[in-house]
C-alpha positions as CSV (number, residue, x, y, z in Angstrom):
1,M,-0.2,-0.1,0.0
2,K,2.9,2.2,0.8
3,R,4.6,1.6,-2.3
4,L,1.5,2.3,-4.4
5,A,0.8,5.6,-2.6
6,A,4.3,6.6,-3.2
7,V,3.9,5.9,-6.7
8,A,0.5,7.7,-7.1
9,A,2.0,11.0,-5.6
10,L,4.8,11.2,-8.1
11,V,2.3,10.5,-10.7
12,L,0.0,13.3,-9.6
13,A,3.0,15.7,-9.2
14,A,4.1,14.8,-12.8
15,C,0.7,15.5,-14.1
16,G,0.9,19.3,-13.0
17,V,-0.3,19.5,-9.3
18,P,-0.1,23.2,-8.7
19,N,3.3,24.5,-7.4
20,R,3.9,24.4,-3.5
21,K,2.6,27.6,-1.8
22,L,5.1,29.0,1.0
23,P,4.4,27.9,4.2
24,P,3.5,30.7,6.8
25,L,6.5,31.7,9.1
26,E,6.0,31.3,12.9
27,R,8.3,33.9,13.8
28,T,10.2,36.6,12.1
29,V,13.8,35.8,11.2
30,R,16.1,37.4,13.0
31,A,17.7,40.8,11.9
32,V,21.3,41.0,11.1
33,P,23.1,43.4,13.3
34,P,24.5,46.6,11.6
35,S,27.9,45.4,12.9
36,F,27.9,42.0,11.8
37,P,29.9,42.3,8.7
38,Q,32.7,43.9,10.3
39,S,32.8,41.4,13.3
40,T,33.3,38.5,10.6
41,V,36.8,40.4,10.1
42,V,37.4,41.5,13.5
43,D,36.6,38.3,15.5
44,R,38.7,36.3,13.0
45,K,41.9,35.3,14.8
46,V,43.6,33.4,11.7
47,S,44.6,34.0,8.3
48,G,45.6,31.4,5.5
49,V,41.9,29.8,5.5
50,T,41.0,28.9,2.1
51,M,38.8,26.6,0.2
52,R,38.9,24.3,-2.7
53,I,35.6,22.8,-4.5
54,Y,35.2,19.5,-6.0
55,N,32.5,18.0,-7.6
56,T,31.7,14.2,-7.4
57,G,29.1,13.7,-9.9
58,H,25.4,14.6,-10.8
59,V,21.9,14.0,-10.2
60,R,19.4,14.3,-12.8
61,T,15.6,15.0,-12.0
62,K,12.5,17.3,-13.1
63,G,13.0,20.9,-12.6
64,A,10.0,21.4,-10.5
65,A,11.4,18.5,-8.1
66,V,13.8,20.9,-6.8
67,S,12.2,24.7,-7.3
68,S,8.5,25.7,-7.7
69,L,9.7,28.1,-10.3
70,K,10.5,25.1,-12.8
71,S,8.0,23.2,-14.7
72,W,7.6,19.3,-14.5
73,S,8.7,19.2,-18.3
74,S,11.9,20.6,-17.5
75,K,14.9,18.3,-16.9
76,V,18.1,19.6,-14.7
77,S,21.5,18.3,-14.1
78,L,22.9,19.3,-10.7
79,D,25.8,19.0,-8.9
80,E,27.1,16.9,-6.2
81,P,29.9,18.5,-4.5
82,F,32.2,18.7,-1.6
83,F,34.4,21.4,-0.3
84,A,37.9,21.1,1.3
85,I,38.9,24.0,3.5
86,R,42.5,24.3,4.9
87,H,42.9,25.9,8.1
88,P,46.3,27.1,9.2
89,D,45.9,25.5,12.7
90,Q,43.5,22.6,12.3
91,G,44.6,21.1,9.0
92,V,42.0,20.2,6.3
93,V,38.3,20.4,7.1
94,L,35.9,18.6,4.4
95,F,32.1,20.0,4.2
96,D,30.3,16.8,2.9
97,L,31.5,14.2,0.7
98,G,29.3,13.8,-2.3
99,L,28.6,10.5,-4.1
100,T,30.4,7.3,-4.4
101,P,29.8,4.4,-6.8
102,E,28.7,2.2,-4.0
103,S,26.1,5.1,-2.7
104,V,24.7,5.7,-6.3
105,K,23.2,2.2,-6.2
106,P,20.8,2.3,-3.3
107,L,19.9,5.9,-4.2
108,N,19.0,5.0,-7.8
109,A,17.3,1.6,-6.5
110,G,14.9,3.6,-4.1
111,L,11.2,3.4,-5.1
112,V,10.8,7.0,-4.8
113,T,14.3,8.6,-5.5
114,G,14.8,5.9,-8.3
115,L,11.7,7.3,-10.1
116,L,12.0,10.9,-9.4
117,A,16.3,11.2,-9.9
118,K,19.1,9.5,-11.5
119,F,22.2,9.8,-9.7
120,I,25.6,9.5,-11.7
121,A,29.0,9.2,-9.9
122,L,31.9,10.6,-12.0
123,P,34.5,7.8,-12.7
124,A,37.2,8.3,-10.0
125,G,35.3,11.0,-8.7
126,D,34.7,10.1,-5.0
127,A,36.7,12.7,-2.5
128,A,39.7,10.4,-1.6
129,T,40.5,9.9,-5.0
130,Q,39.7,13.4,-6.3
131,L,41.8,14.7,-3.1
132,K,45.0,12.1,-3.9
133,K,45.1,13.6,-7.4
134,D,45.0,17.2,-6.0
135,G,48.2,16.2,-3.9
136,L,46.4,15.7,-0.5
137,D,46.8,12.4,1.3
138,P,43.2,11.5,3.1
139,A,44.9,11.0,6.1
140,E,45.7,14.5,6.4
141,V,42.0,15.0,6.9
142,R,41.5,15.8,10.1
143,W,37.7,17.3,10.0
144,I,34.5,16.1,8.3
145,I,31.4,18.2,8.6
146,V,28.6,16.3,7.3
147,S,25.6,18.5,6.7
148,H,22.7,16.0,7.1
149,L,22.7,12.0,6.5
150,H,21.5,11.3,2.9
151,L,23.8,9.2,0.9
152,D,24.8,11.7,-1.4
153,H,26.5,14.0,1.2
154,T,28.1,11.1,3.3
155,G,30.2,9.7,0.7
156,D,32.8,6.9,1.7
157,L,33.7,8.1,5.4
158,A,35.7,5.0,5.7
159,A,38.2,6.5,3.4
160,F,39.2,9.1,6.3
161,P,40.1,6.9,9.1
162,K,41.9,9.8,11.0
163,A,39.2,12.5,10.8
164,T,36.5,13.4,13.4
165,V,33.3,13.5,11.8
166,I,31.1,16.2,12.9
167,V,27.3,15.9,12.8
168,S,24.5,17.4,14.6
169,R,23.1,15.4,17.7
170,R,19.7,16.0,16.5
171,E,20.5,14.5,13.1
172,W,22.2,11.6,14.5
173,E,19.7,10.7,17.0
174,D,16.8,10.8,14.6
175,A,18.7,8.7,12.0
176,R,19.0,6.0,15.1
177,R,15.5,6.4,15.9
178,E,13.8,6.2,12.8
179,T,12.9,3.0,10.9
180,R,13.5,3.5,7.3
181,P,11.5,1.7,4.6
182,S,14.2,-0.6,2.7
183,E,12.9,0.4,-0.5
184,D,14.1,3.8,0.0
185,S,17.6,3.5,1.2
186,K,19.0,7.1,0.9
187,F,19.9,7.5,4.5
188,L,23.4,6.7,6.3
189,D,22.8,3.8,8.5
190,A,23.6,5.5,11.9
191,K,23.5,2.4,13.7
192,V,26.0,0.6,11.7
193,W,28.4,3.5,11.2
194,E,28.5,4.8,14.8
195,P,31.1,2.4,16.1
196,R,33.3,2.8,13.1
197,L,33.6,6.6,13.3
198,R,35.5,9.2,15.2
199,L,32.2,10.9,16.0
200,R,31.5,14.5,17.4
201,L,27.8,15.2,17.9
202,I,27.3,18.6,18.0
203,D,24.3,20.3,20.0
204,L,23.3,23.9,18.1
205,D,20.2,24.5,20.0
206,G,22.0,25.8,23.1
207,E,24.5,28.0,20.8
208,A,24.3,31.9,20.7
209,P,22.9,33.5,17.7
210,Y,25.1,34.2,14.8
211,G,23.8,37.0,12.2
212,A,20.5,36.0,11.1
213,F,21.0,32.4,12.5
214,D,19.3,31.2,15.4
215,H,22.2,29.4,16.6
216,G,26.0,29.4,15.6
217,L,28.9,27.5,16.8
218,D,32.6,29.0,16.6
219,L,34.2,25.6,15.8
220,F,37.5,26.5,16.3
221,A,37.1,29.4,18.7
222,D,38.9,31.7,16.3
223,G,36.2,33.1,14.0
224,S,36.7,31.1,10.9
225,L,34.5,28.6,10.8
226,Y,30.8,28.3,12.3
227,L,28.3,25.7,12.5
228,V,24.8,27.1,11.6
229,S,21.5,25.5,12.3
230,L,19.6,25.3,8.9
231,P,16.8,22.6,9.7
232,G,13.8,21.9,7.4
233,H,15.4,19.4,4.9
234,T,15.8,16.9,7.7
235,P,15.5,17.6,11.5
236,G,19.4,18.3,12.0
237,S,20.4,19.8,8.9
238,M,23.4,22.1,9.5
239,G,25.5,24.6,7.4
240,L,29.1,25.9,7.4
241,W,29.7,29.4,7.4
242,A,33.5,30.0,6.6
243,N,35.4,33.3,6.9
244,L,37.9,32.8,4.3
245,D,40.8,35.1,3.7
246,G,38.9,36.1,0.3
247,G,35.6,36.7,2.2
248,P,32.6,35.0,3.5
249,V,31.3,31.5,1.9
250,L,27.8,29.7,3.5
251,L,27.9,26.1,2.5
252,A,24.3,25.6,2.8
253,G,23.8,21.5,2.4
254,D,20.4,21.0,1.3
255,A,18.8,23.7,3.2
256,A,18.8,24.9,-0.4
257,W,19.2,22.8,-3.5
258,V,19.5,25.4,-5.9
259,V,19.8,29.4,-6.0
260,D,16.0,29.7,-6.8
261,N,15.3,28.4,-3.3
262,Y,17.0,31.0,-1.2
263,M,16.9,33.8,-3.9
264,D,13.0,33.6,-4.8
265,L,11.8,31.6,-2.0
266,A,11.0,28.8,-4.6
267,L,10.3,25.6,-2.6
268,P,11.4,22.0,-3.7
269,I,8.7,19.3,-3.6
270,G,7.3,18.5,-0.2
271,R,9.3,15.4,-0.2
272,A,12.2,17.3,0.0
273,M,11.3,19.1,3.4
274,A,10.9,17.0,6.6
275,D,9.5,20.2,8.0
276,P,8.4,22.8,5.2
277,R,7.9,25.7,8.0
278,A,11.5,25.1,9.0
279,Y,12.6,24.8,5.6
280,R,11.0,28.3,4.7
281,R,12.6,29.8,7.7
282,S,16.1,28.4,6.8
283,L,15.6,30.0,3.4
284,E,14.7,33.5,4.8
285,T,17.4,33.3,6.9
286,I,20.2,32.4,3.9
287,R,18.4,35.3,2.1
288,A,18.5,37.7,4.9
289,M,22.5,36.8,5.4
290,Q,23.0,37.4,1.6
291,A,21.6,40.9,1.7
292,A,23.7,41.9,4.4
293,M,26.9,40.7,3.1
294,P,26.8,41.3,-0.8
295,R,30.3,39.8,-1.0
296,L,28.9,36.5,0.6
297,V,28.9,33.4,-1.9
298,V,26.3,31.0,-0.7
299,F,26.5,27.3,-2.3
300,P,23.3,25.5,-2.3
301,G,23.9,21.5,-1.7
302,H,23.6,20.7,-5.3
303,D,24.3,24.2,-7.3
304,L,27.9,25.7,-8.2
305,T,26.6,28.4,-10.3
306,P,27.2,30.9,-7.5
307,R,30.8,30.4,-8.3
308,K,30.4,31.6,-11.7
309,L,28.2,34.4,-10.5
310,S,30.8,35.8,-8.1
311,D,33.7,38.1,-9.1
312,R,35.5,36.4,-6.4
313,D,38.6,34.3,-7.5
314,D,39.6,32.3,-4.3
315,L,37.3,29.5,-4.8
316,P,38.9,27.2,-7.5
317,L,36.8,24.0,-9.0
318,I,38.9,21.5,-9.2
319,T,38.5,19.2,-12.1
320,P,39.4,15.2,-11.9
321,G,42.2,14.2,-14.0
322,K,43.6,17.9,-14.6
Protein backbone atom coordinates (compact mmCIF):
# COMPACT_ATOMS: atom_id res chain seq x y z
CA MET A 1 0.00 0.00 0.00
CA LYS A 2 2.80 2.43 0.88
CA ARG A 3 4.51 1.64 -2.40
CA LEU A 4 1.31 2.39 -4.37
CA ALA A 5 0.77 5.64 -2.45
CA ALA A 6 4.31 6.82 -3.20
CA VAL A 7 3.94 6.04 -6.90
CA ALA A 8 0.56 7.79 -6.98
CA ALA A 9 2.07 10.89 -5.41
CA LEU A 10 4.73 11.02 -8.08
CA VAL A 11 2.19 10.56 -10.86
CA LEU A 12 0.07 13.41 -9.50
CA ALA A 13 3.13 15.63 -9.29
CA ALA A 14 4.18 14.79 -12.83
CA CYS A 15 0.70 15.57 -14.12
CA GLY A 16 0.99 19.16 -13.04
CA VAL A 17 -0.29 19.48 -9.49
CA PRO A 18 -0.06 23.19 -8.63
CA ASN A 19 3.28 24.42 -7.29
CA ARG A 20 3.90 24.51 -3.58
CA LYS A 21 2.67 27.48 -1.63
CA LEU A 22 4.97 29.05 0.92
CA PRO A 23 4.06 27.93 4.43
CA PRO A 24 3.64 30.82 6.85
CA LEU A 25 6.50 31.77 9.13
CA GLU A 26 5.89 31.06 12.79
CA ARG A 27 8.10 33.97 13.81
CA THR A 28 10.19 36.63 12.16
CA VAL A 29 13.71 35.80 11.00
CA ARG A 30 16.32 37.46 13.18
CA ALA A 31 17.58 40.84 12.01
CA VAL A 32 21.26 40.93 11.10
CA PRO A 33 23.04 43.43 13.39
CA PRO A 34 24.58 46.35 11.44
CA SER A 35 27.95 45.52 12.99
CA PHE A 36 27.88 41.91 11.79
CA PRO A 37 29.92 42.36 8.55
CA GLN A 38 32.67 44.10 10.51
CA SER A 39 32.64 41.41 13.20
CA THR A 40 33.42 38.68 10.64
CA VAL A 41 36.75 40.40 10.09
CA VAL A 42 37.49 41.61 13.61
CA ASP A 43 36.63 38.32 15.31
CA ARG A 44 38.73 36.20 12.95
CA LYS A 45 41.96 35.39 14.77
CA VAL A 46 43.69 33.48 11.97
CA SER A 47 44.70 34.02 8.37
CA GLY A 48 45.39 31.48 5.66
CA VAL A 49 41.88 29.97 5.60
CA THR A 50 41.23 28.87 2.02
CA MET A 51 38.82 26.56 0.18
CA ARG A 52 38.84 24.30 -2.87
CA ILE A 53 35.72 22.89 -4.52
CA TYR A 54 35.23 19.44 -6.04
CA ASN A 55 32.30 17.77 -7.79
CA THR A 56 31.72 14.02 -7.41
CA GLY A 57 28.90 13.60 -9.92
CA HIS A 58 25.42 14.68 -10.89
CA VAL A 59 21.77 14.07 -10.15
CA ARG A 60 19.31 14.39 -13.02
CA THR A 61 15.75 15.20 -12.10
CA LYS A 62 12.64 17.19 -13.00
CA GLY A 63 13.03 20.94 -12.60
CA ALA A 64 9.91 21.27 -10.45
CA ALA A 65 11.31 18.70 -8.04
CA VAL A 66 13.89 21.21 -6.85
CA SER A 67 12.16 24.56 -7.43
CA SER A 68 8.56 25.72 -7.79
CA LEU A 69 9.79 28.20 -10.43
CA LYS A 70 10.60 25.31 -12.73
CA SER A 71 8.18 23.03 -14.59
CA TRP A 72 7.68 19.28 -14.46
CA SER A 73 8.52 19.11 -18.16
CA SER A 74 11.97 20.63 -17.63
CA LYS A 75 14.99 18.51 -16.80
CA VAL A 76 17.97 19.66 -14.74
CA SER A 77 21.40 18.21 -14.03
CA LEU A 78 22.56 19.17 -10.55
CA ASP A 79 25.97 19.01 -8.90
CA GLU A 80 27.13 16.67 -6.12
CA PRO A 81 29.97 18.70 -4.56
CA PHE A 82 32.20 18.55 -1.55
CA PHE A 83 34.41 21.30 -0.19
CA ALA A 84 37.92 21.21 1.28
CA ILE A 85 38.94 24.02 3.62
CA ARG A 86 42.54 24.39 4.70
CA HIS A 87 42.95 25.88 8.18
CA PRO A 88 46.40 27.04 9.35
CA ASP A 89 46.11 25.32 12.74
CA GLN A 90 43.41 22.67 12.30
CA GLY A 91 44.52 21.21 8.97
CA VAL A 92 42.05 20.07 6.32
CA VAL A 93 38.31 20.33 6.97
CA LEU A 94 35.87 18.71 4.53
CA PHE A 95 32.25 19.73 4.23
CA ASP A 96 30.19 16.79 2.94
CA LEU A 97 31.68 14.05 0.76
CA GLY A 98 29.35 13.77 -2.22
CA LEU A 99 28.73 10.56 -4.15
CA THR A 100 30.57 7.29 -4.57
CA PRO A 101 29.75 4.44 -7.00
CA GLU A 102 28.56 2.47 -3.96
CA SER A 103 26.20 5.16 -2.67
CA VAL A 104 24.68 5.61 -6.12
CA LYS A 105 23.29 2.07 -6.12
CA PRO A 106 20.83 2.37 -3.20
CA LEU A 107 19.87 5.90 -4.25
CA ASN A 108 18.90 4.79 -7.75
CA ALA A 109 17.24 1.61 -6.47
CA GLY A 110 14.94 3.46 -4.06
CA LEU A 111 11.23 3.42 -4.87
CA VAL A 112 10.87 7.20 -4.88
CA THR A 113 14.41 8.45 -5.43
CA GLY A 114 14.85 5.95 -8.26
CA LEU A 115 11.71 7.18 -10.05
CA LEU A 116 12.28 10.88 -9.50
CA ALA A 117 16.04 11.20 -9.91
CA LYS A 118 19.05 9.55 -11.51
CA PHE A 119 22.31 9.75 -9.56
CA ILE A 120 25.55 9.52 -11.55
CA ALA A 121 28.98 9.29 -9.92
CA LEU A 122 31.96 10.56 -11.89
CA PRO A 123 34.58 7.90 -12.71
CA ALA A 124 37.26 8.05 -10.00
CA GLY A 125 35.39 11.08 -8.71
CA ASP A 126 34.92 10.12 -5.06
CA ALA A 127 36.31 12.50 -2.47
CA ALA A 128 39.35 10.47 -1.42
CA THR A 129 40.47 9.80 -5.02
CA GLN A 130 40.06 13.44 -6.06
CA LEU A 131 42.01 14.68 -3.05
CA LYS A 132 44.86 12.26 -3.83
CA LYS A 133 45.01 13.53 -7.41
CA ASP A 134 45.12 17.05 -6.02
CA GLY A 135 48.15 16.17 -3.90
CA LEU A 136 46.41 15.64 -0.57
CA ASP A 137 46.66 12.40 1.38
CA PRO A 138 43.20 11.52 2.82
CA ALA A 139 45.03 10.73 6.06
CA GLU A 140 45.71 14.46 6.39
CA VAL A 141 42.00 15.21 6.67
CA ARG A 142 41.33 15.99 10.32
CA TRP A 143 37.69 17.02 10.23
CA ILE A 144 34.61 16.08 8.18
CA ILE A 145 31.45 18.13 8.66
CA VAL A 146 28.34 16.31 7.43
CA SER A 147 25.43 18.63 6.69
CA HIS A 148 22.91 15.78 6.96
CA LEU A 149 22.86 12.00 6.59
CA HIS A 150 21.62 11.44 3.02
CA LEU A 151 23.93 9.14 1.08
CA ASP A 152 24.76 11.69 -1.62
CA HIS A 153 26.39 13.81 1.09
CA THR A 154 28.11 11.17 3.23
CA GLY A 155 30.30 9.61 0.51
CA ASP A 156 32.81 7.07 1.84
CA LEU A 157 33.52 8.03 5.45
CA ALA A 158 35.72 4.96 5.84
CA ALA A 159 38.28 6.50 3.45
CA PHE A 160 39.22 9.04 6.14
CA PRO A 161 40.06 6.94 9.22
CA LYS A 162 41.90 9.74 11.07
CA ALA A 163 39.16 12.34 10.67
CA THR A 164 36.70 13.41 13.34
CA VAL A 165 33.22 13.34 11.82
CA ILE A 166 30.95 16.18 12.96
CA VAL A 167 27.17 15.76 12.77
CA SER A 168 24.39 17.53 14.64
CA ARG A 169 23.15 15.47 17.56
CA ARG A 170 19.54 15.98 16.46
CA GLU A 171 20.34 14.59 13.01
CA TRP A 172 22.22 11.57 14.35
CA GLU A 173 19.67 10.66 17.00
CA ASP A 174 16.83 11.00 14.52
CA ALA A 175 18.66 8.63 12.17
CA ARG A 176 19.21 6.11 14.97
CA ARG A 177 15.58 6.31 16.04
CA GLU A 178 13.91 6.18 12.65
CA THR A 179 12.89 2.95 10.99
CA ARG A 180 13.66 3.54 7.33
CA PRO A 181 11.67 1.75 4.60
CA SER A 182 13.99 -0.63 2.79
CA GLU A 183 12.66 0.41 -0.62
CA ASP A 184 13.92 3.97 -0.19
CA SER A 185 17.40 3.63 1.29
CA LYS A 186 18.82 7.14 0.88
CA PHE A 187 19.99 7.46 4.50
CA LEU A 188 23.28 6.54 6.10
CA ASP A 189 22.70 3.76 8.63
CA ALA A 190 23.71 5.53 11.85
CA LYS A 191 23.55 2.38 13.94
CA VAL A 192 26.01 0.59 11.67
CA TRP A 193 28.40 3.51 11.33
CA GLU A 194 28.47 4.80 14.91
CA PRO A 195 31.12 2.35 16.22
CA ARG A 196 33.26 2.85 13.10
CA LEU A 197 33.65 6.63 13.31
CA ARG A 198 35.45 9.19 15.40
CA LEU A 199 32.12 10.86 15.92
CA ARG A 200 31.52 14.29 17.44
CA LEU A 201 27.88 15.20 17.89
CA ILE A 202 27.09 18.91 18.08
CA ASP A 203 24.20 20.49 19.97
CA LEU A 204 23.45 23.76 18.22
CA ASP A 205 20.17 24.51 20.00
CA GLY A 206 21.93 26.02 23.00
CA GLU A 207 24.38 28.14 21.03
CA ALA A 208 24.09 31.92 20.66
CA PRO A 209 22.75 33.48 17.44
CA TYR A 210 25.14 34.25 14.60
CA GLY A 211 23.89 37.01 12.33
CA ALA A 212 20.40 35.97 11.21
CA PHE A 213 21.03 32.34 12.19
CA ASP A 214 19.23 31.28 15.35
CA HIS A 215 22.29 29.32 16.45
CA GLY A 216 25.96 29.30 15.46
CA LEU A 217 28.99 27.54 16.94
CA ASP A 218 32.50 28.96 16.50
CA LEU A 219 34.01 25.55 15.75
CA PHE A 220 37.65 26.35 16.51
CA ALA A 221 37.03 29.42 18.72
CA ASP A 222 38.96 31.64 16.33
CA GLY A 223 36.23 33.24 14.22
CA SER A 224 37.03 31.23 11.08
CA LEU A 225 34.36 28.51 10.82
CA TYR A 226 30.84 28.55 12.26
CA LEU A 227 28.42 25.64 12.28
CA VAL A 228 24.95 27.09 11.76
CA SER A 229 21.52 25.57 12.23
CA LEU A 230 19.51 25.17 9.00
CA PRO A 231 16.73 22.67 9.76
CA GLY A 232 13.87 21.75 7.48
CA HIS A 233 15.28 19.40 4.86
CA THR A 234 16.03 17.00 7.71
CA PRO A 235 15.53 17.66 11.44
CA GLY A 236 19.20 18.32 12.12
CA SER A 237 20.47 19.83 8.87
CA MET A 238 23.26 22.32 9.39
CA GLY A 239 25.47 24.51 7.26
CA LEU A 240 28.97 25.94 7.53
CA TRP A 241 29.80 29.64 7.48
CA ALA A 242 33.46 30.04 6.52
CA ASN A 243 35.28 33.35 6.91
CA LEU A 244 37.90 32.72 4.24
CA ASP A 245 40.78 35.06 3.47
CA GLY A 246 38.91 36.07 0.31
CA GLY A 247 35.59 36.70 2.04
CA PRO A 248 32.68 34.78 3.59
CA VAL A 249 31.12 31.62 2.16
CA LEU A 250 28.02 29.75 3.29
CA LEU A 251 27.87 26.04 2.54
CA ALA A 252 24.16 25.39 2.89
CA GLY A 253 23.86 21.64 2.37
CA ASP A 254 20.33 20.82 1.26
CA ALA A 255 18.84 23.72 3.22
CA ALA A 256 18.78 24.99 -0.38
CA TRP A 257 19.11 22.73 -3.41
CA VAL A 258 19.52 25.46 -6.01
CA VAL A 259 19.84 29.25 -6.10
CA ASP A 260 16.07 29.64 -6.77
CA ASN A 261 15.30 28.31 -3.32
CA TYR A 262 16.82 31.11 -1.26
CA MET A 263 16.85 33.96 -3.80
CA ASP A 264 13.17 33.58 -4.79
CA LEU A 265 11.88 31.45 -1.90
CA ALA A 266 10.94 28.81 -4.49
CA LEU A 267 10.35 25.57 -2.59
CA PRO A 268 11.26 22.06 -3.72
CA ILE A 269 8.69 19.27 -3.64
CA GLY A 270 7.27 18.34 -0.26
CA ARG A 271 9.29 15.14 -0.09
CA ALA A 272 12.47 17.24 0.06
CA MET A 273 11.29 18.93 3.26
CA ALA A 274 10.88 17.06 6.52
CA ASP A 275 9.46 20.30 7.97
CA PRO A 276 8.25 22.83 5.34
CA ARG A 277 7.93 25.68 7.85
CA ALA A 278 11.45 25.15 9.16
CA TYR A 279 12.70 24.85 5.57
CA ARG A 280 11.05 28.15 4.65
CA ARG A 281 12.59 29.79 7.71
CA SER A 282 16.05 28.52 6.78
CA LEU A 283 15.63 29.99 3.28
CA GLU A 284 14.56 33.33 4.76
CA THR A 285 17.63 33.25 7.00
CA ILE A 286 19.99 32.55 4.10
CA ARG A 287 18.44 35.36 2.08
CA ALA A 288 18.78 37.77 4.99
CA MET A 289 22.48 36.94 5.30
CA GLN A 290 23.01 37.40 1.57
CA ALA A 291 21.40 40.85 1.76
CA ALA A 292 23.56 41.83 4.73
CA MET A 293 26.79 40.56 3.16
CA PRO A 294 26.87 41.32 -0.60
CA ARG A 295 30.27 39.64 -0.91
CA LEU A 296 28.91 36.43 0.62
CA VAL A 297 28.87 33.43 -1.75
CA VAL A 298 26.16 30.90 -0.89
CA PHE A 299 26.60 27.37 -2.20
CA PRO A 300 23.36 25.34 -2.23
CA GLY A 301 23.75 21.62 -1.80
CA HIS A 302 23.50 20.85 -5.53
CA ASP A 303 24.28 24.06 -7.39
CA LEU A 304 27.77 25.42 -8.05
CA THR A 305 26.63 28.29 -10.29
CA PRO A 306 27.16 30.91 -7.52
CA ARG A 307 30.88 30.41 -8.10
CA LYS A 308 30.49 31.59 -11.72
CA LEU A 309 28.22 34.45 -10.74
CA SER A 310 30.68 35.77 -8.15
CA ASP A 311 33.59 38.05 -9.00
CA ARG A 312 35.77 36.27 -6.44
CA ASP A 313 38.81 34.33 -7.63
CA ASP A 314 39.51 32.45 -4.39
CA LEU A 315 37.03 29.60 -4.97
CA PRO A 316 38.70 27.21 -7.44
CA LEU A 317 36.79 24.25 -8.84
CA ILE A 318 39.16 21.31 -9.14
CA THR A 319 38.42 19.07 -12.14
CA PRO A 320 39.33 15.37 -11.82
CA GLY A 321 42.34 14.42 -13.89
CA LYS A 322 43.43 18.00 -14.56
